[in-house]
N, C-alpha and C positions, 0 to 999 in steps of 0.2 A: 069791557070798557077799560081804556088806558088813560091814566092821568098824564096829560101832556105837560111839558115844561112851560112854566109861566114867566120865569125871570132869567132864563138863559139869554145872554146878550146884554144883561143889565147888572145883575148881581154877580154873575160870573160869565166867562166867555162861552159862546155857543159853538166854538170850534172844538171838536172832540180831541184832536191831538194836542192843541194848545191847552185845553182844560186839564187833560191828564198830566201834561208836562208841568203846569203850574202847581197842581196838587202834589206831584212828586217832589217838586222843589221845596214847597212848604214842609213836606215830611222830612226831607233831607236836612233841613235847618232845625228841626225839632229834636230834642234830646230824648233818647229812649231810656225808660226806667225799668228796673227789675221788679215788676209788679205782677204777681200771679193772681189767678182767679178773679179777673176783672168782671164785674157785673153791670156796670153802668158808666156812661160818659156824660158829663155836662159840657155843652159846646155852644159857642156863639152862633148867631145867624145873620150877621150883616153881610154886605158885599165882600167878596173874597179879598179885594184890595185892602179893606180895613181889618177884617177879622180872620181871614183865611189862615194866617200864620199861627194865631192863637188856637184856632180849631185843630190845627195839625198836631199839636202837642197831645191831645186826647186820642186822636185816631192813630197816632204813631204807636201807642201802647197796645193796640189790638191788631196791628198789621200782621197779616198772614195767620192769624188765629182762626179757629173754626167755630162758627155759630150757626145753628140751624135757622134761627129766626132773629131778626133785629126789629125791635119795637121803638119807633121814634115818637116821642111826645113833644109837641110843639104848640105854642100859643096861637090862637086865632086872632089876627089883627083886624079882622073885618066884621066883628060882631061878637056879642056875648050870648052864651046859651048854657043851659044846665049840662053838667057832665062833659062828655067827650063825643067827638064825631070820628068814626073810623072809616077810612076810605075802603069801599067795598067794590073793587074792580079786579081785573085780571093782572094789571101791572102798573108800575110807576116809572115813567120815562124821563130820562135826562139825555143830553148829547152823547153820553157814554153807553147808552142802550136802555133796555127795559128790565127793571127788577121785578120778578114775579111777586105777587101778593100772596101771603099765607091765607088763602081764601077760606080754607076749612076752619081755621081758628077764628078768623074775622066773622064768619057767619055764625059761629057758636057764641061769640061775644055780643054781637049786635042783637038786641032784644032780650039779652039775659038780664038786663036792668033797664029801667026807664032813663038811666043816666048814660047809657051807651047806645048811640044811634049812628046813622050815616046821613049827614046833611051835605049833599053834593056841592051846593054853592059855597060852603065854607072852604072847600079844598081848591077850587079852580084857580084862584089868584094868590094863594097863600105862599109866601116865600120862606117862612121860618122852618118849615119841614123840608121843602125842596132842596135847600142849600146843603143839607146834611147828606143827601143821597149820593152825589158824586164822590165825596170822601169815602163813603162806605164801599162804593163800587171799586175804588182804587185799592183800598187796604184789605178787603175781604174777597174771597173767591165766590163760591156758591152760597147764597143765602136767600131767604124769603123775607119780605118786608111787611110789617104791620104799621101803617101810617096813621097816627092818632093826633087829631087837633083837640086842644083843651080849651073849653069855652068859659071856664070859671076859675076863681081862686078860692072858692068855698072849701075849707079844709075837710068838712064832713063829707061833701060830695066826692072830693078827690080820694079820701080814704076808702070810700065804698068802691069806687072805680078801681083803685089799686088792688084792693082785696080780691075783687072778682078776677082781674087779669092775673094776679099772682096765683090764684087757685087753679086757673086754667093752664098756666105755663110753668109752674114751679118745678116740675120734673123734666123740663126741657132745657136744652143748651141755648140760652137766650142772652142777647146783649140789649140793654136798654139805653136809649139816648134821650137826654133832656135838653131841649133847644131853648136857650135864653141869652139875651143880652142883659146887662145890668143897668146902671143909672144912665139917663139920657139928658144931654144938653146942659151940663154944668161945667165949670172950670175943672181942669184936671185935678187940682187939689181938693175941691169939694167932692168930685166924683169918687176919689179914693176913700174919703171918709165914709161915704155912703156904702160903697161897694165892699169895703173891708168888713162891714157888719154882716153882710150876706155871706161873704167868704168864710168868716169865722163860724157861723152856724152851719154852713155846708160842710166845712172841714170836720166839725164835731158831729155830723149826721143828726143835727138837732132840729127835728121837724117842727116842734112847737115853738122853739125860739125863732126859727126862720119865719114862720107864719106871723108871729106877734110883731116881729120887726117890719114885715111887709105892711101889715094893716095899720101900724102906728106911724108909718112914714119914716122909720129910722133907716130903711134901706129900700132899694127899688130893684125890680127885675121884671121885664115884660113877660118872661117865661116863668113866673113864680109858680103857676099851676103845674107845669111839667116838672119843675124842681121838687115841689111838694110830693108829687106822685113817686118819684124815684127815692126820695127820703122815706116815704111810707113803705115802699118795697124793701128798703134797707132794714127798716124796723121790723117788718113782718118776717124777714128771712135771717135776721141777726148778722147782716153784713156789717163788719166792724171796722172797716178802714176806708179812709178817703185821702187821696193825695191831690193837693192843689198843684197843678202843673205849670200854669202860666196865667198871669193877669196883665192886661195892657189896656190902653184906651185908644180911641181913633186918632187922637192927637199924636201918638207915637209914630203913626204913618203919615198923616197929613201935615204935621208940624203945627197945627192950630190947637193950642192947649186951652183956648178960651171957651170952647163949646164941644164937649166930647161925649162919646158913648163908651161905657165900660164893657170889657170882654173877659170872660173866664173860661179856662179849660181845666177840668178836674176828672178824676176817675174814682169810682167807688168799687171796693173789692171785699171779698170775704177772706179774711186772714186765718187760715186753719193751721198754719205752721206752728210747731213748738219753738218758741223763741226764748226758752229758758237759757240762761247763761251756763256755760260749761265751767268746770272747776278751773280750767286754764284761763278762761275769760275773766272770771272773778279774781284770780290771782294777778292777772295783768292789770286790771283796773285798780286794785289795791296798790300795786307798784307805781302805776301812773300817778295816783294821788300822792303817795309818799315822795316820789321823785320831784313832782311839781312843787311841793312845799319846800323841799330841800333846796332846789335850784333857786327859788325866790329868796329864801332865807339867807343863803350864803352867796348870793349874787353870782351864781354859777349857771351853766347851760343845762337844759333838760337833757339827761343822758340815759335814755332807756329805749332800746330797740325791741320791737315785738311784732308778731304777725297780726295784721289787722283782719280779723274774721268778719263775716257778714253781720253778726250780732254787734260787734264793736262799731261798725260803720252805721248801724241803724240809728235814726233819730229817735231818742227816748229822753224823757225827763229823768232827772236824777238828783239826789241830795247826797252831800258828803257831810258826815257828822264826826266831829273830833271829841274825844274824851281824854281827860287827864285825871289819873287817880280815881277813876270811876265817876267823875263829874263832867258835865257838859262843858266843852271848851270852844265850841263853835259849830254852827250848822247852817249851811246855805245850799240852795238848789234851784233848779228849774222845774216847774210843774209840767210844762209841755215840752215835747221834743223839738228844740230849735236848732240843734246841732247833733253831730254823731255822738254816740254814747261815750266813746273814749275822750273826745274833745270836751264834752260837757263835764266829765269827771275831773279832767285836768283843770278847767276853769273854776269849778266849784270848790275843789280842794284849796286852791289859792284864796278864794273868797272866804271860805270857812276859817282859814288860818289867820287871815289878815284884814278882813273886811266885815266881819260880823259885828254890828254896832253894840252888841251886848258885852263884848269882851275886848280887851286890849289886843293889839297884834301879837301873834305868837313870837316868842323870843327864841334865840338859838339854844339857850339852856333847856327849853322845854321840848325841843324837837324829839329827843329820844324817849320822852315820857308820854307821848300822845298815842292813843289808839285811834285807828281810822275805821269808820263804818260807812258803807256805801249802800244806798237804796236806789235801785233802778226801777223806774215807775212804768206802769202800763198807761195807756191813754185814759184821760178823764171820761167818766160816764155820768151824765146828769140823771138824777133819780127823782121820782115823785113820792115813792113809798119807802120810808126809812127801814122797813123790814128787809130791804135788799142789803143793808149794811151788815157785814159779818165781822164782828170784833175779832181782831187777830189776823184777819185777811185783808181788810180794806182800810185805807186811809181816807180822810174826809177833807174836802175843800168846801167852805161856805162863803158865798158872796152875797152881800146885802148892801145895796147902794154903792158907795165908794169904798166900803170896807170888805176885806177878805181875810180869811184865816185858814191855814192848812196844818193838819197834824198827820204824821206818818203812822202806818199801821202798828208799828212796834210800841208807840207811845201808850196806846190803850192797854196793851198787854203788860207793859212795865208797871203801870199804875193800877192795874186790876179793874179798869172801868167797864161798866156795862154800856150798852148802845146809847142810852139817853145821856149818861154822864159824858160819853165821848162827844156827842153832839154839842152839849152845853160847853164843854171845854174848848171845842173848836170855835164856838161863838166868842168865848172870852179871848182866844188867841187872835180873833179878828178885831178886837177892841170893842166888842159889842157886849150884850148882856145874855146870861143863860136863858135859853128858851127862844131866842130870836129866830132859830131855825124853823119854828112853827108858823111864822108869818108868811103871807102870800108872796112878798117880794124877795124872800130869801131863796137863793139857789143852792142846792146841795149836790155836790159831785163826789163820786167815789173813785178809787183807783186801788190797784194792788201794787206790791213792790217786792222785788227780790232783795232781801237784806243780807249783807255779808260783811 
């Protein structure tokens, strides 16, 4: 049995040469990122005219890479059902040819749980999975396909399905694709507010936060089920990185911003590289901070040339702390990586010297008396169990309502705090009361830092 194309000629052209040419054009317009060990793509599924360029950003990152099997999770728009339906045939056809199904694996999965079945009618007209396949055919060479339609947004069912598929495929070279559009039929401004909630949780690989935002209506995604499956896979396998590659809405193409659909392209990866800073990089960052303050203080140009290594180019959060005579003289930073590490240190050094509201702006007489300390942060990780906090290794961020407070790892060490005192003091830093971290609406995040 071959699954025939259902939306060729409507969602994308049915002409093979034109189809390949259009996809190659989209890919040529997309930026390639230096991202290793990619495990999953999140990709939109509208007509190529609207979302093809956004989709190309994700597929660009895996172009010419080798995967034995590609598993595409896509929502079923034609009915709800428990669990998932995996197409169990010989091949999946598009105008670019037939992709073979990984039949052996599919047969092992179907029936392994009451949540994994083959419902033929679900697949016949479904576009959300089909539109991913031509992109895969262009960017990859030989691969087998496992086409999975997701019929539910029940997080417990999806976790079970993801666990079973992970157990079957965890030792294989697999690429996962989650097919989803975001909010539907709002103004562009309203869509962005909704969509950025989803994007934030996806970027943080926050399965529970994404699920709560979906069920509470704080965000929308027609492929919420597929997204939750890949976020579960990330959790099960300790994939620790997500890069948001592109966000746009249909109005960016049509020109009609009054009634749009949101589109996202992202990749999830396992970052196993040692990203510790070298002594050279630490020395450079110290000099960047010092020279930035000097240039601002004396109305001079920033005058320090250095070699920009990959670590210095990487987006990382960082804090710059100033001390004078052993006392705090300013401390400002970014929690998340919003700019390259060297640029972040440059900006935060100026902010710590001149913009910390607790202190007057640094004077010229103080310049030679200050000591500079830099904390380069790892990405935030939300935790449920405070036993994960290691005093001396982790810093803490607590968010409760509109209040938030952060303390760097070295603070607990300097004051000799234990874990509970560290938590209480972070609550106080947030303008809250000790013990607030115990309450259900309190969010606790940890991070590590290289301090030098």
